[in-house]
C-alpha positions in Angstrom: -8.7 1.4 22.8 -11.6 3.4 21.2 -9.6 5.0 18.3 -11.4 2.9 15.7 -14.8 4.0 17.0 -13.7 7.6 16.9 -12.3 7.2 13.4 -15.5 5.7 12.2 -17.6 8.4 13.7 -15.6 11.5 12.7 -14.6 10.3 9.2 -18.4 10.6 8.5 -18.0 14.4 8.4 -14.9 14.1 6.2 -16.4 12.1 3.4 -20.1 11.5 3.9 -21.5 15.1 4.0 -19.9 16.2 0.7 -21.4 13.1 -0.9 -24.8 13.9 0.5 -24.8 17.4 -0.8 -23.5 16.3 -4.2 -26.4 13.9 -4.4 -28.9 16.7 -3.5 -27.3 19.1 -6.1 -28.3 16.6 -8.8 -31.9 16.3 -7.5 -33.3 19.8 -7.3 -36.7 18.9 -5.9 -35.2 16.9 -3.1 -32.8 19.7 -2.3 -35.5 22.3 -2.2 -37.7 20.3 0.2 -35.0 18.8 2.5 -32.2 21.2 2.6 -33.1 22.4 6.2 -33.2 18.8 7.5 -29.9 17.9 5.7 -28.2 21.0 7.0 -29.3 20.1 10.5 -27.8 16.6 10.2 -24.6 18.1 8.8 -24.2 20.6 11.6 -25.1 17.9 14.2 -22.4 15.6 13.0 -19.8 18.3 12.7 -20.5 19.1 16.4 -20.4 15.5 17.4 -17.0 15.1 15.6 -15.6 18.0 17.5 -16.9 16.8 20.9 -15.5 13.3 20.3 -12.1 14.8 19.6 -12.2 17.1 22.6 -13.3 14.3 25.0 -10.7 11.9 23.7 -8.1 14.5 24.7 -9.6 15.3 28.1 -11.2 12.3 29.8 -9.9 10.7 32.9 -11.4 7.3 32.0 -14.6 7.8 34.0 -17.6 7.1 31.9 -15.6 5.5 29.1 -18.2 2.8 28.5 -20.9 5.5 28.2 -18.7 7.3 25.7 -18.1 4.1 23.7 -21.8 3.4 23.6 -22.6 6.9 22.4 -20.0 6.6 19.6 -21.6 3.4 18.6 -24.9 5.1 18.3 -23.4 8.0 16.3 -21.7 5.5 13.9 -25.0 3.7 13.4 -26.8 6.9 12.5 -24.0 7.8 10.1 -24.3 4.3 8.4 -28.1 4.7 8.3 -27.8 8.0 6.5 -25.4 6.6 3.9 -27.7 3.5 3.5 -30.6 5.9 2.9 -28.8 7.8 0.2 -27.6 4.6 -1.6 -31.1 3.0 -1.5 -32.6 6.0 -3.4 -29.7 7.1 -5.5 -30.3 4.9 -8.5 -34.1 5.4 -8.2 -34.1 9.2 -8.4 -31.1 9.7 -10.7 -31.8 12.6 -13.0 -32.5 12.2 -16.6 -29.5 12.2 -19.0 -28.0 15.6 -19.8 -29.6 17.1 -22.9 -32.8 15.2 -22.5 -35.9 17.1 -23.7 -38.6 18.6 -21.5 -41.0 15.7 -22.0 -38.4 13.1 -21.0 -37.5 15.2 -17.9 -41.2 15.5 -17.0 -41.8 11.8 -17.3 -38.7 11.2 -15.1 -40.2 13.4 -12.4 -43.5 11.6 -12.5 -41.8 8.2 -12.3 -39.6 9.1 -9.4 -42.2 11.0 -7.3 -42.8 8.0 -5.0 -39.1 7.4 -4.5 -38.5 11.1 -3.7 -41.4 11.2 -1.1 -40.0 8.0 0.5 -36.5 9.6 0.6 -38.0 12.7 2.3 -39.7 10.7 4.9 -36.5 8.7 5.6 -34.4 11.8 6.0 -37.0 13.2 8.5 -36.8 10.0 10.5 -33.0 10.1 10.5 -33.2 13.7 11.7 -35.3 12.6 14.7 -32.9 9.7 15.5 -30.0 12.2 15.4 -31.8 14.5 17.7 -32.5 11.6 20.1 -28.8 10.7 20.1 -27.9 14.2 21.1 -30.4 14.2 24.0 -29.0 10.9 25.3 -25.5 12.3 25.2 -26.7 15.4 27.2 -28.4 13.1 29.7 -25.6 10.6 30.3 -22.3 11.7 28.9 -21.9 15.2 30.5 -22.0 13.7 34.0 -19.2 11.2 33.4 -16.6 13.3 31.6 -14.0 15.6 33.0 -13.1 19.1 32.0 -10.8 19.5 29.1 -7.1 19.6 29.4 -6.5 17.7 32.7 -5.4 14.1 31.8 -5.0 11.5 29.2 -7.5 8.8 28.2 -6.5 5.3 29.0 -5.7 4.8 25.3 -3.4 7.8 25.2 -1.7 6.7 28.4 -1.0 3.4 26.8 0.3 5.2 23.7 2.6 7.3 25.8 4.0 4.1 27.4 4.4 2.6 23.9 6.6 5.4 22.8 8.9 4.9 25.7 8.7 1.1 25.9 8.7 0.2 22.3 11.8 -1.9 22.7 14.5 -2.5 25.2 16.2 0.9 25.8 18.6 -0.3 28.4 21.9 0.8 26.8 23.9 0.9 30.0 25.9 -2.3 29.4 26.9 -4.7 26.6 27.0 -7.8 28.8 24.1 -9.5 27.1 24.8 -11.4 23.9 23.9 -10.1 20.5 20.2 -10.8 19.9 19.2 -13.6 17.6 19.7 -12.6 13.9 21.3 -9.2 14.8 24.9 -10.1 14.1 24.8 -9.3 10.4 22.9 -6.0 10.8 25.3 -5.0 13.6 28.3 -5.7 11.4 26.8 -3.8 8.5 26.2 -0.7 10.7 29.7 -0.9 12.1 31.1 -1.0 8.5 29.1 2.2 7.8 30.3 3.9 10.9 34.0 3.1 10.2 34.0 5.0 6.9 35.9 8.2 7.4 33.7 11.3 7.1 33.6 14.4 9.3 29.9 14.0 10.1 27.7 11.0 9.3 24.1 10.3 10.1 22.9 6.7 10.0 19.1 6.2 10.5 17.6 2.8 11.3 14.0 2.7 10.1 11.4 0.0 10.6 8.2 -1.1 12.2 7.7 -1.0 16.0 9.1 -4.1 17.7 11.6 -5.0 15.0 14.6 -4.6 17.4 15.8 -1.2 16.2 16.7 -0.1 19.8 18.3 -3.4 20.6 20.5 -3.1 17.5 21.5 0.5 18.2 22.2 -0.6 21.8 24.7 -3.3 20.7 26.4 -0.9 18.3 26.5 1.8 21.0 28.2 -0.5 23.5 30.5 -2.3 21.0 34.0 -2.2 22.4 35.5 -0.4 19.4 32.8 2.3 19.5 33.5 2.9 23.2 37.3 3.3 22.7 37.2 5.3 19.4 34.5 7.9 20.4 35.3 9.9 23.5 32.0 11.8 23.7 29.0 9.5 23.8 25.3 10.1 24.6 22.0 8.2 24.3 18.8 10.3 24.0 15.8 8.1 24.8 12.3 8.6 23.4 11.1 10.3 26.6 13.5 13.2 26.0 12.5 13.9 22.4 9.4 15.9 23.0 9.4 19.7 22.7 12.3 21.4 21.0 15.9 20.9 19.7 17.0 22.8 22.8 15.6 20.0 25.0 17.6 17.4 23.1 20.8 19.4 23.2 20.3 19.8 27.0 20.0 16.1 27.4 23.2 15.5 25.4 25.1 18.1 27.3 23.9 16.7 30.6 25.2 13.2 29.7 28.5 14.8 28.7 28.8 16.5 32.1 28.4 20.1 31.0 25.9 22.9 31.9 22.5 22.7 30.3 21.2 26.2 30.8 20.6 28.7 28.0 18.7 29.2 24.8 19.2 27.2 21.5 22.1 29.3 20.1 23.9 29.2 23.4 23.4 25.4 23.6 24.7 25.0 20.1 27.9 26.9 20.9 28.3 24.9 24.1 28.1 21.6 22.2 31.0 22.8 20.0 33.0 23.9 23.0 32.6 20.7 25.1 33.3 18.3 22.2 36.0 20.3 20.5 38.4 17.9 18.7 37.0 14.8 20.4 35.0 12.3 18.3 31.3 12.0 19.3 28.8 9.1 19.0 25.2 10.2 19.7 22.2 7.9 19.5 18.7 9.5 19.1 16.3 6.7 19.8 12.7 6.7 18.6 12.6 10.0 16.8 9.0 10.6 15.5 9.3 14.2 14.3 12.1 15.8 12.3 11.0 19.5 12.4 13.9 20.5 14.7 16.5 18.0 13.3 18.4 20.6 11.4 18.8 22.7 14.6 20.3 19.7 16.3 22.7 18.8 13.4 23.8 22.5 13.1 25.2 22.2 16.7 27.6 19.5 15.4 28.6 21.1 12.1 32.4 20.9 11.7 32.8 18.3 14.4 33.9 14.7 13.8 31.5 11.9 14.8 28.4 9.9 14.2 24.7 10.1 14.8 22.7 6.9 15.0 19.0 7.6 14.8 16.1 5.1 15.1 12.6 5.8 13.8 9.5 4.1 12.5 8.8 6.9 9.9 10.5 6.8 6.5 10.1 10.5 6.0 11.9 11.2 9.3 14.7 8.8 8.2 15.1 10.6 4.9 15.2 14.0 6.6 17.9 12.9 9.1 20.1 11.1 6.5 19.7 13.7 3.8 23.3 13.9 2.5 23.8 12.3 -0.9 27.0 10.6 0.1 27.9 10.7 3.8 24.6 9.7 5.3 22.7 6.4 5.2 19.2 5.1 5.7 19.3 1.5 7.0 16.0 -0.3 6.5 15.4 -2.9 9.3 14.3 -6.3 8.1 12.3 -8.9 9.9 14.2 -12.0 11.1 14.8 -14.8 8.6 12.9 -18.0 9.1 15.9 -19.8 10.6 16.5 -17.0 13.2 12.8 -16.7 13.9 12.6 -20.4 14.8 15.7 -20.3 17.0 14.5 -17.2 18.9 10.9 -18.5 19.3 11.8 -22.0 20.5 14.7 -20.8 22.7 12.2 -18.4 24.5 9.7 -21.2 25.1 11.9 -24.2 26.0 15.0 -22.3 27.3 17.7 -25.0 27.7 15.3 -27.9 27.6 15.4 -30.5 24.8 13.0 -29.7 22.0 10.0 -32.1 21.7 9.9 -34.3 18.5 6.7 -32.5 17.2 8.3 -29.0 17.6 7.8 -28.1 13.9 4.1 -28.8 14.0 3.8 -27.1 17.4 5.2 -23.8 16.3 4.1 -23.5 12.7 0.9 -21.4 13.2 2.6 -19.1 15.8 5.6 -18.5 13.5 3.2 -17.4 10.7 1.4 -15.0 13.0 4.7 -13.5 14.3 6.0 -12.9 10.8 9.6 -12.6 11.8 8.9 -9.7 14.2 11.3 -10.1 17.2 8.9 -8.6 19.8 6.0 -10.7 18.5 8.1 -13.8 18.6 9.2 -13.3 22.2 5.7 -12.2 23.4 3.9 -15.1 21.8 6.5 -17.6 23.0 6.0 -16.5 26.6 2.2 -16.6 26.2 2.3 -20.2 24.8 4.7 -21.2 27.5 2.3 -20.0 30.2 -0.4 -22.2 28.7 1.5 -25.3 29.6 1.0 -28.8 28.2 2.1 -28.0 24.6 0.2 -30.0 22.0 -0.3 -29.0 18.3 -4.0 -28.9 18.7 -3.9 -26.7 21.8 -1.4 -24.3 20.4 -3.2 -24.1 17.0 -6.4 -23.1 18.9 -4.6 -20.5 20.9 -3.1 -19.0 17.8 -6.4 -18.9 16.1 -7.8 -16.8 18.9 -4.6 -14.7 19.2 -6.5 -11.5 18.5 -8.6 -12.0 21.6 -5.6 -12.5 23.8 -3.8 -9.7 22.2 -6.6 -7.4 23.2 -6.7 -8.3 26.9 -4.0 -10.7 28.1 -1.4 -9.2 30.4 1.5 -11.0 28.7 0.6 -9.1 25.5 0.6 -5.7 27.2 3.9 -4.5 25.6 3.0 -5.8 22.2 -0.4 -4.2 22.5 1.1 -0.9 23.4 3.3 -1.0 20.4 0.4 -1.7 18.1 -1.8 1.0 19.6 1.1 3.4 19.1 1.4 2.4 15.5 -2.3 2.9 15.0 -2.9 6.1 16.9 0.2 7.7 15.3 -1.7 7.9 12.0 -2.9 11.5 12.0 -5.7 11.0 9.4 -9.0 9.4 10.4 -9.5 8.4 6.8 -6.1 6.7 6.7 -7.0 4.8 9.8 -10.2 3.6 8.1 -8.1 2.5 5.1 -5.9 0.5 7.4 -8.9 -1.3 8.9 -9.9 -2.4 5.4 -6.7 -4.6 5.2 -8.6 -7.0 7.5 -10.7 -8.1 4.4 -7.6 -9.9 3.1 -6.5 -13.3 4.3 -3.3 -13.4 6.5 -0.2 -13.8 4.3 -1.9 -12.8 1.1 0.1 -10.3 -1.0 -2.0 -7.2 -1.5 -1.8 -5.3 -4.8 -1.5 -1.6 -4.2 -3.6 -0.5 -7.2 -6.4 -3.0 -6.4 -6.5 -1.9 -2.8 -6.8 1.8 -3.8 -9.6 1.0 -6.3 -11.5 -0.8 -3.6 -11.1 2.1 -1.2 -12.5 4.4 -3.9 -15.4 2.0 -4.6 -16.3 2.0 -0.9 -16.4 5.8 -0.9 -13.8 6.1 1.8 -11.7 8.7 0.0 -13.3 12.1 0.3 -11.0 14.2 -1.8 -11.0 18.0 -1.3 -10.5 21.2 -3.1 -6.8 20.5 -3.7 -6.8 16.7 -4.2 -9.2 14.4 -6.1 -10.4 11.2 -4.5 -7.6 9.1 -6.2 -4.9 11.5 -5.0 -6.3 11.5 -1.5 -6.4 7.7 -1.4 -2.8 7.5 -2.7 -1.7 9.9 -0.1 -3.3 7.8 2.7 -1.6 4.7 1.3 1.7 6.5 1.3 1.2 7.5 5.0 0.8 3.8 5.9 4.0 3.0 4.0 5.8 5.9 5.5 5.1 4.7 9.0 6.3 1.1 8.1 2.7 -0.3 8.8 2.4 -1.4 5.2 5.5 -3.3 4.0 6.7 -3.8 0.4 6.9 -7.4 -0.7 9.1 -7.0 -3.7 12.7 -7.7 -2.9 13.8 -4.2 -4.1 12.0 -2.5 -1.3 11.6 0.5 -3.5 8.4 2.2 -2.2 8.2 4.5 -5.2 7.6 1.3 -7.3 5.7 -0.6 -4.6 3.2 -2.8 -6.4 2.5 -5.5 -3.8 2.5 -5.2 0.0 1.4 -6.7 3.2 1.2 -5.8 6.9 3.0 -7.6 9.7 1.1 -10.6 11.1 0.5 -9.1 14.6 -0.6 -5.7 13.2 -3.1 -7.6 11.0 -4.4 -9.5 14.1 -4.8 -6.1 15.9 -6.6 -4.6 12.9 -8.9 -7.6 12.5 -9.8 -7.5 16.1 -10.6 -3.8 16.1 -12.5 -4.1 12.8 -14.7 -6.8 14.2 -15.3 -5.3 17.6 -16.6 -2.1 16.0 -18.6 -4.0 13.4 -16.5 -2.4 10.6 -16.0 -6.0 9.3 -17.5 -9.4 9.8 -14.8 -12.0 9.2 -15.3 -15.7 8.9 -11.9 -17.4 8.9 -12.4 -20.4 11.1 -15.0 -23.3 11.5 -16.1 -22.2 15.0 -16.7 -18.5 14.1 -18.4 -16.3 16.7 -22.0 -15.3 16.3 -22.7 -13.0 13.4 -23.7 -9.4 14.2 -27.3 -8.3 13.5 -26.0 -5.8 10.9 -23.4 -7.0 8.5 -21.8 -4.2 6.4 -18.6 -5.8 5.2 -18.3 -9.6 4.9 -15.0 -11.4 4.3 -14.9 -15.3 4.1 -11.5 -16.9 4.2 -11.5 -20.6 3.3 -14.3 -21.6 5.6 -17.9 -22.7 5.4 -20.0 -20.3 7.4 -23.6 -21.1 8.5 -26.5 -19.7 6.6 -26.7 -15.9 6.6 -30.2 -14.5 6.3 -29.9 -10.7 6.4 -27.4 -9.5 3.8 -29.3 -6.3 2.9 -26.8 -4.0 4.4 -23.6 -5.6 3.1 -21.5 -3.1 1.1 -18.5 -5.3 0.5 -18.1 -9.1 0.0 -14.8 -10.9 -0.3 -14.7 -14.7 -0.7 -11.7 -17.1 -0.7 -12.4 -20.8 -1.0 -15.8 -22.4 -0.5 -18.9 -20.7 1.0 -22.5 -21.4 2.0 -25.0 -21.2 -0.9 -26.9 -18.4 0.9 -23.9 -16.1 0.4 -24.2 -16.4 -3.3 -27.9 -15.5 -3.3 -27.4 -12.1 -4.8 -31.1 -11.2 -4.6 -30.6 -10.6 -0.9 -28.1 -7.8 -1.3 -29.3 -4.2 -1.7 -26.3 -1.9 -1.1 -23.3 -3.9 -2.4 -20.4 -1.7 -3.7 -17.5 -4.2 -3.8 -17.8 -7.8 -4.9 -14.5 -9.6 -4.9 -14.7 -13.2 -6.0 -11.3 -13.4 -7.6 -10.2 -16.2 -5.2 -13.5 -18.0 -5.5 -12.9 -20.9 -7.9 -16.0 -22.9 -7.3 -18.9 -23.2 -9.5 -20.8 -20.0 -10.4 -23.7 -20.5 -12.7 -25.0 -18.1 -15.3 -27.9 -17.5 -12.9 -25.5 -16.2 -10.2 -24.0 -13.6 -12.6 -27.5 -12.6 -13.9 -28.5 -12.0 -10.3 -25.4 -9.8 -9.8 -26.3 -7.7 -12.8 -30.0 -7.5 -12.0 -29.8 -6.7 -8.3 -26.4 -5.1 -7.4 -27.2 -1.8 -9.1 -24.8 0.2 -6.8 -21.8 -2.1 -7.6 -18.6 -0.2 -8.2 -16.0 -3.0 -8.1 -16.4 -6.5 -9.5 -13.7 -9.2 -9.6 -14.4 -12.7 -10.7 -12.6 -16.0 -10.4 -11.6 -19.0 -12.5 -15.0 -20.7 -12.7 -16.6 -17.9 -14.7 -16.6 -18.5 -18.5 -18.9 -15.7 -19.8 -20.5 -12.4 -18.9 -24.2 -11.9 -19.4 -25.5 -9.0 -21.6 -27.5 -7.6 -18.8 -24.2 -6.4 -17.3 -25.2 -3.1 -18.9 -27.4 -2.6 -15.8 -24.4 -2.0 -13.6 -24.4 1.7 -14.4 -22.1 2.6 -11.5 -19.4 0.0 -12.1 -15.9 1.5 -12.1 -13.7 -1.6 -12.1 -14.2 -4.9 -13.8 -11.5 -7.5 -13.3 -11.8 -10.9 -15.1 -8.1 -11.8 -15.3 -8.5 -15.1 -13.5 -11.6 -16.1 -15.5 -11.9 -18.1 -18.7 -13.7 -15.3 -20.4 -12.5 -14.8 -24.0 -15.2 -12.7 -25.6 -16.3 -9.5 -24.0 -19.9 -8.3 -24.5 -19.9 -4.9 -26.2 -22.3 -3.7 -23.5 -19.4 -3.6 -21.1 -17.6 -0.9 -23.1 -20.7 1.4 -22.8 -20.9 1.4 -19.0 -20.9 5.1 -18.2 -18.6 5.1 -15.1 -16.2 2.2 -16.1 -12.6 3.3 -15.4 -10.6 0.0 -15.3 -11.1 -3.1 -17.4 -8.8 -6.1 -16.8 -8.6 -9.4 -18.6 -7.5 -11.0 -21.8 -10.3 -10.9 -24.3 -11.6 -9.8 -27.7 -14.9 -8.6 -29.1 -17.1 -11.0 -31.0 -16.4 -11.1 -34.7 -19.9 -10.2 -35.9 -20.2 -6.8 -34.2 -21.2 -5.3 -37.5 -20.4 -1.9 -39.1 -23.5 -0.3 -37.8 -23.1 -1.5 -34.2 -19.3 -0.6 -34.3 -20.2 3.0 -35.5 -22.7 3.4 -32.7 -20.2 2.1 -30.2 -17.5 4.5 -31.4 -19.9 7.4 -31.1 -20.9 6.3 -27.6 -17.3 6.0 -26.4 -16.4 9.4 -27.9 -19.2 11.1 -26.0 -19.3 9.2 -22.7 -16.4 6.9 -22.1 -14.4 7.3 -18.9 -12.2 4.3 -19.5 -8.6 4.8 -18.3 -7.3 1.3 -18.3 -7.8 -1.5 -20.8 -5.4 -4.4 -19.9 -6.0 -5.9 -22.2 -7.1 -7.2 -25.6 -6.0 -9.7 -28.2 -5.5 -9.2 -31.9 -5.1 -12.5 -33.9 -6.1 -14.3 -37.0 -9.8 -14.2 -36.2 -10.1 -10.6 -37.4 -10.3 -9.5 -33.7 -9.5 -5.8 -34.5 -12.5 -4.5 -32.7 -10.6 -2.9 -29.8 -8.1 -1.4 -32.1 -10.9 0.3 -33.9 -12.2 1.7 -30.6 -9.0 2.9 -29.0 -9.0 6.3 -30.6 -12.5 6.9 -29.2 -11.5 6.3 -25.6 -10.4 9.9 -24.9 -9.4 9.2 -21.3 -7.3 6.1 -21.9 -3.9 6.1 -20.2 -3.0 2.5 -19.8 -3.2 -0.2 -22.5 -2.1 -3.8 -22.8 -2.2 -5.7 -26.1 -1.5 -9.3 -27.1 -0.6 -9.4 -30.8 -0.4 -12.6 -32.8 1.5 -12.1 -36.2 -1.0 -14.5 -37.8 -3.4 -11.6 -37.8 -4.3 -10.4 -41.3 -2.8 -7.2 -42.9 -5.9 -5.2 -42.2 -5.9 -6.0 -38.5 -2.1 -5.3 -38.2 -2.5 -1.9 -40.0 -5.5 -0.9 -37.8 -3.6 -1.8 -34.7 -0.4 0.0 -35.8 -2.4 3.2 -36.3 -4.2 2.8 -33.0 -0.8 2.4 -31.1 0.7 5.4 -32.9 -2.4 7.5 -32.1 -2.3 6.5 -28.5 1.4 7.5 -28.2 0.8 10.8 -29.9 -1.7 11.8 -27.2 1.2 12.1 -24.7 2.3 15.6 -25.6 2.4 16.9 -22.1 4.9 15.9 -19.4 2.1 15.7 -16.8 0.5 12.9 -18.9 1.3 9.4 -17.6 0.6 7.0 -20.5 1.6 3.4 -20.2 1.7 0.8 -23.1 2.4 -2.9 -22.8 2.8 -5.0 -26.0 3.2 -8.8 -26.0 4.2 -9.8 -29.5 4.4 -13.3 -31.1 5.3 -14.5 -34.6 7.7 -13.4 -37.3 6.0 -10.2 -38.4 5.6 -8.7 -35.0 8.5 -6.3 -35.6 6.6 -4.9 -38.6 3.7 -3.8 -36.4 6.0 -1.3 -34.6 7.9 -0.1 -37.7 6.5 3.4 -37.6 8.0 6.8 -36.7 6.5 9.8 -34.8 6.4 13.3 -36.1 9.8 15.0 -35.6 10.0 18.3 -33.8 7.5 17.2 -31.1 8.0 15.6 -27.7 6.0 12.6 -26.7 5.6 11.7 -23.1 4.8 8.0 -22.9 6.0 7.3 -19.4 6.1 3.5 -19.4 6.7 1.0 -22.2 6.8 -2.9 -22.0 7.8 -4.8 -25.1 7.8 -8.6 -25.0 8.4 -11.0 -27.9 10.6 -13.5 -29.6 11.2 -11.5 -32.8 12.3 -8.1 -31.5 15.8 -7.8 -33.0 16.1 -4.0 -33.1 14.6 -1.2 -31.2 11.4 0.1 -32.8 12.2 3.6 -34.3 9.5 5.4 -32.3 11.1 4.4 -28.9 14.1 6.7 -29.1 11.7 9.6 -29.9 9.9 9.3 -26.6 11.3 12.2 -24.6 9.3 11.4 -21.5 9.9 7.6 -21.3 10.8 6.9 -17.6 10.3 3.1 -17.5 11.2 0.6 -20.2 10.8 -3.2 -19.9 12.2 -5.2 -22.9 11.9 -9.0 -22.9 13.2 -11.2 -25.7 13.9 -14.9 -26.1 17.2 -14.5 -27.9 20.4 -12.6 -27.4 20.0 -8.9 -26.9 22.2 -7.0 -29.4 24.7 -4.3 -28.6 22.8 -2.0 -31.0 19.8 -2.1 -28.8 21.9 -1.5 -25.6 23.7 1.4 -27.3 20.4 3.0 -28.4 19.0 2.7 -24.9 22.0 4.2 -23.2 21.4 7.5 -25.1 17.8 7.9 -23.9 17.8 10.9 -21.6 14.6 10.3 -19.5 15.0 6.6 -18.6 14.9 6.1 -14.8 14.1 2.4 -14.8 15.3 -0.2 -17.3 14.4 -3.9 -17.2 16.1 -6.2 -19.7 15.3 -9.9 -20.1 17.0 -12.1 -22.7 18.9 -15.4 -23.1 22.1 -13.5 -23.0 23.6 -10.0 -23.7 25.9 -9.3 -26.6 29.4 -8.0 -25.6 29.0 -4.4 -24.8 30.7 -1.5 -23.0 28.5 1.0 -21.1 30.6 4.2 -21.7 31.0 7.4 -19.8 27.9 9.5 -19.7 25.5 6.6 -20.6 22.2 6.3 -18.8 22.6 9.7 -17.1 19.5 9.6 -14.9 18.9 5.9 -14.7 18.1 4.8 -11.1 17.1 1.1 -11.5 18.8 -1.4 -13.8 17.4 -4.9 -13.8 19.0 -7.5 -16.1 17.7 -11.1 -16.2 19.7 -13.4 -18.5 20.6 -17.1 -18.8 24.2 -16.3 -19.8 26.1 -13.1 -18.9 28.7 -12.4 -21.6 31.3 -9.6 -21.3 29.6 -6.4 -20.1 32.0 -3.6 -19.0 31.1 -0.4 -17.3 33.3 2.7 -17.5 33.7 5.4 -14.8 31.1 8.1 -15.4 28.4 5.7 -16.6 25.1 5.3 -14.6 25.9 8.2 -12.2 22.5 8.1 -10.6 22.1 4.3 -10.2 20.4 3.3 -6.9 19.3 -0.3 -7.5 21.2 -2.9 -9.5 19.5 -6.3 -10.1 21.4 -9.0 -11.9 19.5 -12.3 -12.1 21.9 -14.7 -13.7 23.4 -17.8 -12.1 26.8 -17.1 -13.6 28.2 -13.6 -13.4 31.7 -14.4 -14.6 31.3 -12.2 -17.7 30.3 -9.1 -15.8 32.9 -6.8 -14.2 30.3 -5.6 -11.6 32.4 -5.9 -8.5 35.0 -3.5 -9.8 32.4 -1.2 -11.4 30.0 -0.6 -8.5 32.5 1.8 -6.9 31.5 4.3 -9.7 27.9 4.2 -8.5 28.0 6.8 -5.8 24.2 6.6 -4.9 23.9 2.8 -5.0 21.6 1.5 -2.2 20.9 -2.1 -3.1 22.1 -5.0 -5.2 20.0 -8.1 -6.0 21.6 -11.3 -7.3 20.3 -14.7 -8.3 20.0 -16.9 -5.2 21.9 -19.7 -7.0 25.1 -17.7 -7.8 28.2 -19.5 -6.5 29.6 -19.0 -3.0 32.8 -17.3 -4.3 30.7 -14.9 -6.3 28.5 -14.1 -3.3 31.6 -13.4 -1.2 33.1 -11.1 -3.9 30.0 -9.0 -4.2 29.6 -8.8 -0.4 33.1 -7.6 -0.1 32.7 -5.0 -2.9 29.5 -3.8 -1.2 31.2 -3.5 2.1 33.9 -1.3 0.6 31.4 0.9 -1.2 30.8 4.3 0.5 27.1 3.6 0.9 27.5 -0.1 1.8 24.5 -1.1 -0.4 22.3 -3.9 0.8 22.9 -7.3 -0.9 19.8 -9.3 -1.7 19.6 -12.9 -3.1 16.3 -13.5 -4.9 
């Protein structure tokens, strides 16, 4: 179980060394004097990283404690080097580009002491690194085996996890259908019954969700046994190696010779199956590199593949046909089924105690609807005996400890270890550990999480990807492996905005983070002793005791109350991330002034509801990249914020003060034109108080790609005109299809339509990718909208009936892939043939659904249809969805009538793709 330690040590080489040399490049005197020492440290850690990887692949298990201790030392040296850089970074920062020789000379004199101290610190770190290497030579070499002989204990556990993820006993169907599996089984059977020559259905989901159990009950279903003459089940243990190995296993189960090369085996498959129908289960497929060779052997034959996997990319590869194949996303159990399974496992046939709901509430939260977690935790609590709410609550609080060592959790532990070690990137593993900073059950915003990763410096970037692209790629890896789950009902990962990880996976991650001192978490009154060195501190609704040494803390997240010592920001020296968004208790002006005065390395700052104003000395936060004040009561933003040299993202609802003055405004515009890196301003207010300051500045923010504006039609004509020009200028920047500009406008008042009454220059293409329009007086589509050649996503929200003219205009837009419409009702309209040619997602939210008809040939690419209306009598959807050949999901209002639900379920069942029905 040392993968986290290994990740922490080796990821240093991936993202720390480039940062170190980048720092030296900007400080020539330091580089000239210290390059030899820095190069020694770089080479030393590159060798350490390689040795760790080699030993992890070759050890018997002898000397594992020595190995762990050595990794701990390595990690501490890595942290010390990073701390050293950060302590001196702001002190020796070079003079501004273009500064004269005198200013540069003065800067050198002022920083000579800091540079000398940095040189001494690096020399000391070099000595510590040398000592660590000597210790390894003295102690580690005698306790490790030669490479290539056996697996480490963790890898053995991982191998077991692959084979023992779920019950793979498929030999009989005597056991009843598992709790909550009836509907999924019937849905799969419906998919299987559809008449195609060859069909591949892939079940994808997190480890322990019951994929194998579900496949087993389909495989042994009586109708499957009678209709398919040639059946075979390929378990995970037979999936290593090549396609030839898999085909040999299938042939062996069918009673035919298994010798020969791949082409011979492919021919033999066709010979032995012939005109018989086949049903093949491939259980636990983790790699799809040889899938096409397997499928080629069955080309022209009649039958079904049922594949289970935890990896979305593998599922997409296996079920790659546009019509015949299907990816079935496994869901966790509903609350009702979770309760039934959990209590049945604990109390068997005994009568449930009267306090059963209180008894199981904490455990059910931890299990999060995961069948394996429910069964495992139920057996663990049953073994404790004498069930009382207090006793069970205490056991659930300490569940991470038992998960790590208790024998009853061995299978669950193997599953979680497999999920973790299957991540092939050390950086992505570090990103996963960072999820432990969030409270259990808290929805996590994707964009916020990535910005925090970047602020912490976790994302190294490389010659092909910048830091943002690298972080996004790591996030996608976690989603691809079903470790991070989308929260939104649509389940569309391409539009994933909020996510979470399963309760047990979070317990596992928290435990590993704390044991390796990646994170210090206080989430219970009786918290364990605090470590001597705290680097990341997360407080979840608890009052920790006083903390004295906060000098090494790089990240602080607070939810609920906290001890006053935590808010003494004079104690912090290396803070990069300060997340107080969920801290709603009193924060004085003095607290914020301390933040701005002392946290000079801060990259990410998020504040909560108690904050009413920002101090002017916020200008000292020269490295700040993200400022999020959406939950605060801040209305006026100091102009100093706009001049922060590295600020990328600004969130809130604010305006500039009225008396900025022409001279100050001119200076601010010049500063933004020369230095601004702002990409997001979401957003600012224009109203009757002449708050046109932001509109005057927009054109000078050359890197701006996302803007949100609240407009009040009480604003005077000058403000309206300035804002209209600013919006037009922003849209006209998008002249390249690679540009991803996003604009959100919240309009109120009668004259709001006039604000958008402008046209763009004809003969040019404009690539605004996302547009959100919300207001009560939008009665026609603004003329510029239909001129946006690159508009992929449009959200239109009005408080009246949406006219057919708007609908007709939208249907002709050639680039729309996602359309969200919100209104009191829709005017009568027919969506004709050829309308919305590439639209994939259509969301309609209305109070009343009037007649809306869809003709054959409309919406040919539709994948997701969401209709949030309690009464769908006016929509001919059940008869129209047969036209949508790619439809994957349908979301309806949870309060639609029972007859309506049944009609839609029946229509979905008859559809070639059997789209999933959701009630939200």
